[in-house]
C-alpha positions in Angstrom: -22.8 -59.8 30.1 -19.1 -59.4 31.0 -18.1 -59.6 27.3 -20.6 -56.8 26.5 -19.1 -54.6 29.2 -15.6 -55.2 27.9 -16.7 -54.4 24.4 -18.2 -51.1 25.6 -15.0 -50.2 27.5 -12.9 -50.8 24.4 -15.2 -48.5 22.4 -15.1 -45.9 25.1 -11.3 -46.1 25.2 -11.0 -45.7 21.5 -13.4 -42.7 21.4 -11.5 -41.0 24.2 -8.2 -41.6 22.4 -9.7 -40.2 19.2 -10.9 -37.1 21.0 -7.5 -36.5 22.6 -5.9 -36.9 19.3 -8.2 -34.5 17.6 -7.7 -32.0 20.4 -3.9 -32.1 20.0 -4.4 -31.6 16.2 -6.6 -28.5 16.8 -4.3 -27.1 19.4 -1.4 -27.2 16.8 -3.3 -25.3 14.2 -4.4 -21.7 13.7 -6.8 -20.2 11.1 -5.5 -17.5 8.7 -7.8 -16.1 6.0 -10.1 -19.0 6.6 -7.5 -21.6 6.1 -6.1 -23.9 8.8 -2.4 -23.5 9.2 0.0 -25.6 11.3 1.6 -23.9 14.2 5.4 -24.1 14.2 6.9 -24.1 17.7 10.3 -25.4 16.6 11.5 -22.1 15.0 13.0 -19.4 17.3 14.4 -16.0 16.5 13.8 -12.3 15.9 12.6 -10.3 13.0 12.5 -6.5 12.4 10.4 -5.1 9.7 10.4 -1.4 8.5 7.6 -0.1 6.4 6.0 2.9 4.9 3.0 4.4 6.8 0.6 3.7 4.0 0.9 -0.1 4.3 1.8 -0.2 8.0 -1.7 -1.4 9.1 -1.5 -4.2 6.5 1.9 -5.4 7.6 0.8 -5.2 11.2 -2.1 -7.5 10.6 0.0 -9.9 8.6 2.6 -9.9 11.4 0.0 -10.8 13.9 -1.0 -13.8 11.7 2.6 -14.7 11.3 3.2 -14.7 15.0 0.2 -17.0 15.6 1.9 -19.4 13.2 5.4 -19.0 14.6 4.8 -18.1 18.3 8.5 -18.3 19.2 9.7 -15.8 16.6 9.6 -12.3 18.0 8.6 -9.8 15.3 8.9 -6.0 15.5 7.3 -3.6 13.0 8.7 -0.1 12.8 7.4 2.9 10.9 10.3 4.2 8.9 11.5 6.4 6.0 12.4 4.1 3.2 15.9 5.6 2.4 17.0 5.2 6.0 15.5 1.7 6.1 17.5 0.5 3.2 20.7 1.5 4.9 19.6 -0.3 8.1 18.8 -3.3 5.9 22.3 -3.3 4.4 23.8 -3.1 7.9 21.4 -5.9 9.1 19.7 -3.7 11.7 16.4 -4.6 10.0 15.6 -7.8 8.2 12.8 -6.6 5.8 11.8 -3.2 4.3 8.2 -2.9 2.9 8.1 0.0 0.5 6.7 1.5 -2.7 10.1 2.3 -4.1 10.4 1.5 -7.8 12.5 -1.6 -8.4 15.3 0.3 -10.1 15.6 2.4 -7.0 16.5 -0.4 -4.6 18.0 -3.0 -7.0 21.4 -4.1 -6.0 23.7 -7.2 -5.9 22.8 -7.6 -2.2 19.0 -7.0 -2.2 16.0 -8.8 -3.7 12.3 -8.1 -3.5 8.9 -9.7 -3.3 6.2 -7.7 -5.0 3.2 -7.5 -2.7 0.4 -5.4 -4.1 -0.4 -2.2 -6.0 -2.3 1.1 -5.5 -3.0 4.1 -7.7 -1.9 7.7 -7.0 -4.9 9.9 -7.4 -5.0 13.8 -7.6 -7.2 15.4 -4.9 -8.3 18.9 -4.1 -10.4 20.3 -1.2 -14.1 19.9 -1.6 -15.0 23.2 0.2 -13.4 25.6 -2.3 -16.0 26.5 -5.0 -13.6 27.6 -7.6 -11.8 24.2 -7.6 -15.1 22.5 -8.7 -14.2 23.6 -12.3 -11.3 21.1 -12.2 -13.8 18.2 -11.8 -14.9 18.9 -15.4 -11.7 19.9 -17.0 -9.1 18.1 -14.9 -5.4 19.0 -14.9 -3.0 18.1 -17.7 0.3 16.2 -17.1 2.2 19.2 -18.5 0.5 21.5 -16.0 1.4 19.1 -13.2 5.0 19.0 -14.4 5.1 22.8 -14.0 3.5 22.7 -10.6 6.1 20.1 -9.4 9.1 22.1 -10.7 7.5 25.2 -9.2 7.4 27.1 -12.5 3.6 27.4 -11.9 2.6 28.8 -8.5 -0.5 30.5 -9.5 -3.9 28.9 -9.7 -4.9 31.1 -12.6 -2.3 29.4 -14.7 -3.8 26.0 -13.9 -7.3 27.1 -15.0 -8.4 30.7 -15.8 -11.7 30.1 -14.0 -9.8 30.0 -10.7 -9.3 33.6 -9.6 -8.0 33.3 -6.1 -4.9 35.3 -5.2 -3.8 32.7 -2.7 -0.7 30.8 -3.7 -1.0 27.2 -5.0 0.0 24.7 -2.4 0.8 21.1 -3.5 1.6 18.0 -1.5 3.0 14.6 -2.5 4.0 11.6 -0.4 7.5 11.3 1.1 10.0 11.5 -1.8 12.0 8.8 0.0 9.1 6.3 -0.5 9.6 6.6 -4.3 6.7 9.0 -4.9 8.9 11.5 -6.8 10.1 8.7 -9.1 6.5 7.7 -10.0 5.3 11.2 -10.5 8.4 12.1 -12.6 7.6 9.1 -14.8 4.0 10.3 -15.1 5.0 13.9 -16.1 8.0 12.8 -18.3 10.5 14.5 -16.1 13.3 13.6 -13.6 12.8 13.0 -9.9 15.3 15.8 -9.2 13.0 18.2 -11.2 10.3 17.8 -8.5 10.9 20.8 -6.3 7.8 20.9 -4.2 8.0 19.9 -0.6 7.0 16.4 0.3 5.3 15.3 3.5 6.6 13.3 6.4 4.0 10.6 5.9 1.6 10.0 3.1 -1.4 10.4 5.3 -0.4 14.0 5.7 -1.2 14.7 2.0 -4.9 14.0 2.7 -4.9 15.9 6.0 -3.2 19.0 4.5 -5.6 19.1 1.5 -8.6 18.6 3.8 -7.4 21.5 6.1 -6.2 23.9 3.3 -9.1 24.8 0.9 -6.8 26.0 -1.9 -4.5 23.1 -2.3 -3.9 19.9 -4.2 -2.1 16.7 -3.7 -1.4 13.2 -4.8 -2.0 10.2 -2.5 -2.9 6.6 -2.5 -6.5 5.7 -3.6 -6.8 3.8 -0.4 -6.7 7.1 1.4 -9.0 9.0 -1.0 -12.0 6.7 -1.2 -14.7 5.7 1.2 -14.7 2.0 0.8 -18.2 1.5 2.4 -19.8 3.7 -0.4 -17.3 3.2 -3.2 -17.0 6.9 -3.8 -14.5 9.6 -2.8 -14.4 10.9 0.7 -16.8 13.8 1.3 -14.0 16.2 2.2 -12.2 16.1 -1.2 -12.7 16.0 -5.0 -10.8 13.4 -7.0 -9.6 15.1 -10.1 -9.2 13.6 -13.6 -5.8 13.9 -15.1 -5.3 14.7 -18.8 -2.7 12.1 -19.4 -2.0 12.8 -23.1 -2.2 16.6 -22.7 -5.1 16.8 -25.3 -6.7 19.7 -23.5 -9.8 17.8 -22.3 -10.7 14.7 -20.3 -11.4 11.7 -22.4 -13.5 8.7 -21.4 -10.5 6.6 -20.3 -9.4 9.6 -18.1 -12.7 9.9 -16.3 -12.1 7.2 -13.8 -11.4 8.9 -10.6 -14.7 9.6 -8.8 -16.0 6.0 -8.4 -13.9 3.2 -7.0 -15.3 0.5 -9.3 -14.3 2.6 -12.4 -10.8 3.0 -11.0 -10.4 -0.7 -10.5 -11.7 -1.5 -14.0 -9.1 0.9 -15.4 -6.4 -0.7 -13.3 -7.4 -4.2 -14.5 -7.4 -2.9 -18.1 -4.0 -1.3 -17.5 -5.3 2.0 -19.0 -3.8 4.0 -16.1 -0.3 5.6 -16.8 2.5 3.6 -15.2 3.7 6.6 -13.3 0.5 6.6 -11.2 0.5 2.8 -10.4 2.8 1.9 -7.5 3.9 -1.5 -6.6 4.7 -2.3 -2.9 7.4 -4.8 -2.3 9.1 -6.6 0.7 12.9 -5.9 0.2 15.4 -8.2 1.9 19.0 -9.3 1.7 19.7 -12.2 -0.7 22.2 -13.7 1.6 20.3 -13.1 4.9 21.4 -15.4 7.7 18.2 -14.9 9.6 16.0 -18.0 8.8 13.0 -16.0 10.2 13.3 -13.7 7.2 12.6 -16.5 4.7 9.8 -17.8 6.8 8.1 -14.4 6.7 8.7 -14.0 2.9 7.1 -17.4 2.4 4.3 -16.4 4.6 3.7 -13.2 2.6 3.6 -15.2 -0.7 0.7 -17.2 0.7 -1.2 -14.9 2.9 -0.3 -11.4 1.7 -2.6 -11.0 -1.4 -5.9 -11.5 0.5 -4.9 -9.3 3.4 -3.8 -6.5 1.0 -7.0 -6.7 -0.9 -9.0 -6.4 2.4 -7.3 -2.9 2.8 -8.2 -1.9 -0.7 -4.9 -2.6 -2.5 -4.8 -4.4 -5.8 -3.6 -7.9 -6.2 -0.6 -7.7 -8.7 -1.4 -11.1 -10.0 -4.8 -9.9 -11.5 
């Protein structure tokens, strides 16, 4: 009988030890995008990340996940204008800049970049102005947009003769410092310096301004323009086809804008002009002495794609 009790006590001890061991293992792990990740409590430090407003929510979520993985690294996300952020990066006031600047705009001997995800710049007009509905059928040519950008066209009648309003044409684009002028200049076969129209402080202002001003147009990220629960444009705007090749009419491959699935198919087939497809990157110093920077970059490589896709951006590896 005594031997039986001893045997049971040994079994109980082993089970208790196993439970404690499993408890410790679970306590040292966290779950990110459904995957168990080991928590690193050995690394300390601080990290400052500056990013454009359009991807700030994505970086914010990624940062929260990163902090659950590295609880002793203090991370601060700041909303910033990209041009100023790059200067702060060079002076090591910030550690990473997340931006949509084209690579040739930030390339230097000091900096390097990790591409994160892509979006598409779409042309939008206000839904509530009846005369602008004609643009849904006929679109706007790249040449006309070029003239709007350089302000040689300020009259809606020159955009389309069916639009008779005497109100001046107002156009909005994302902040030029974010690289939007570079992309739109590529699309319209012009120079960034040729784009004279005023930009906005934040990209979200493009949508807000077009929604509040009936006789206006603007370019903004497709992630702002679509209702992701329905897969169609937001009810306050029209998404207008762009006559990329200036043929005078919208062809089948240019009629992609109103439905989100069609836009994605066009993106995957690479049938959208390069000037309308932006790549967001994490820019950092090649010789950064901050070990937390490399930890964050490694984390972005692994966890970034799924999180960006959740917010409607496209995986650049597709």
